[in-house]
Structures are given as structure tokens and as C-alpha cells.
N, C-alpha and C positions, 0 to 999 in steps of 0.2 A: 556416715549419714551424709556428708558433703559430696563424697563420690557419687554417691545414689543419685542426689539431687542433679549434679552436673551431667551424669549418664542420661538421666532422664530428660533433663534440657535438651540435650545433644541429640537424642532420638527425636523428639518432637519437632526440633529444628530440621532434621533431615528428613522427616516424614513429610513436612509443609514445604520443602525447599521447591518444588517444581509444581507447587498448586499455588495459584494466584489468590490474594485475597480478594473476596467480592468487591466489585467497583475497581479492581486496580488489574492493569496488564501485565501479565508474566515479562519479566525482563529478557527471557528467551525469545519470545514471539516479538516483542518489542524490537529487539536486535535484527530478527529475520525480517521483520517488515521493513525496516531502512534498508537492510542489504539488498533485499528483492527489487525495491524501489531503484537503488544505485545501479545494479547490474540492468534493469529493463532500461533506464536512462542511458547508460553507456552503449548498450545495443542498438538504440533508437537515435543516437546522437543529439540528446536532449540536454539542457542544463550546462551548456558550454563543456560537455566532457570531451568532444573532439580537440578542443583546443589544447586538452590536457594529455593528449596521446591516446584516448581510447579510440577504438577502431569501430566504428558501427556496422552492424551487418545489414543496413538499408543504404542506399544512395540518396543523399538529401541534396547533392549537386553543391553549388556554392551558395553565395548571398545574391541578392538582386535579381537579375534576368538569368543568372546561372542555376538558380534554384530549382529542382524538380519536385513533382508533386510524388508522394507517396502513397500507395495504394494500402486499402484496408488489409488485404490479403499478404502483402509484403510485412506489414506490421504484424500481423498475426504470428505469420511463421517467424520472424526475427524475434519476436518476444517470446515466443513458446520456446524456442531454442536455447535460451539463456535461462529459462524458468525449467526446463526438463529436470534438473538434478539440483540437489542441494538446498531445497524449500521444502522440508517436510511438512510444514505447519499451513503451506499454500493450500487452500480449499478448506482446511479444517478449522483454522483460528483466524485467518484474514484471506480475502480476495484482492486482486488487483484491477483497477480499471484504467484504460487507455482512452481518454476522450480524444476524437478525431475531429480535424478541421478539414476542409477541402484540400489543404495542401499536405495533410498528413499527420502523425500523431502530434499533440499539443503536449501533454504532460502525463504523470504516472501517478496514481492515487491508491494507497493501500488503504481497505477498509476492514475492520473486524467484523467476524462472524462468530457463532456459537457463543462460547464464554468470554470471547475477545469483543463481542458486540459493543458498539458504542465508543469505539477507538478509531482513530485514522490516522494516517501519515501523507504527507504530501512531498513531491519532490522539489528539491530547490538545488541552488548553486553547490559546487563541490566543496567550498569553504565552511559552508554551514551546517550545522547539525540540524536534522529536520526529523525530530523524535515524535512519535504518536501522541496525540492530543485526545482528550475527551470531548466527543462531538457535544455534549451537554455543558461544556465549560461555557462560562460568561466571559471566558478571555476572547481576544481578538481573533487568534489562531482557531480557537473551539468553533467560533461562528463561522469563520471563513471554511472550514472543514466541512460544516454541516451545509453550507451553501454549495460547497464543490461536489457533495456527496449527491445533494439535490439534483444538480445539473447533470451530472454525470448518469444518474438514474433515468432521468426525464429526456436525454438524447439517445435516439436509436442506433446511432452511429458508434457509442461508446463500446469500445471492445473489453470483454471480461475473461480474467483468467484465474481458476480454470473457465472455461467458455459456458459449462452449465450453471455457474454458481453466480449470484449477484449479491450485493449487500445493501439492498434498497428498502427503506422502510415501507410498511405495508400502509397502502391508502386508506385513510379514515373514511368509515362510512359515514355520508351525510346525514345529519340528524333532522328529523322533521319536528316542525315546532308545534 
């Protein structure tokens, strides 16, 4: 009897291991989101990765007067080259947004889609863990991520990966009084 109960509990646990609980983000997706952000940061030379030995695939020049502007096309090619392999949930469970400034890429944001909708992660310094947070969370990071999503969606210069997917909230139709 006890063996049967233990066996049944094991089967239930195994069946639900890959399926996230509603409102929760799958640990595998959360891990992949953060890994994709780090890969893009390293490739783009963001978040002090070059000071830790990462070789970006774009030339940002030096600091100050030696800095170089990075084009949208260079950023797109560079980012796509590191995301081509190894991120099977990209475009299925999350997308990446790379907001652009006149001098080049600013940061990398992962935004959940599909069953992962409502979750987001933001790039940060290598010493910190930048785990996905719920966009609706009343926390400081939940609010910041919602603001960054809104800004990335509003800017026409934001690059999206995959290029044909976005994670922008649908605009609400104005109500008539």
C-alpha cells in the first residue's frame, strides 16, 4: 500500500515536472531567459562584460572621445549570431528586446510570451543575479520592468529577437462616456 502511494506520487511529480504552475515561470525558462540576456550582453559589450574578458562582436571603441557609434544593423547581426543556437524557448516562451540609443544598444530585456507572459528579466552587472520578475508585482523591480517594457514597446528603434515577435501589451480601446 505504501509502495503504491509512493509510486503514484512519483508519477504525478514526474508528469508535472516540466509544466509550470499557473502564475509561475518554469525554472528552465527562467534560466534560459537569464542565459540569453548574458550572452547578448557579452556580445554587445554591455554591463561591464568586456572588463571581465568577454570579447564583443561589435566595436564600441573606447571611452569618451574614442567611443564609436554602433549601428542598428551591426547590433542586429551581432545579437542574432549569439542567439542562433542554444535558446530553444526564444520566440516560444520569451523574446528579447534591445533598446537602441543614437550611440548603439542600451540594454537587453527578456519578456515572457505565451504561457510565460507577464514575466520579464533585465540585464545587470555580472556580479548580480537578475532573475525574472512578475510584471504585475508591486515590488520595485516589478514596477521597473513594466516601465522598461512600456518604453521598449513605445520606441520604434527597439530591436526584437526574434524579429517577428514582440511582447507588448495590447493597447486598450478608449471608452466613450
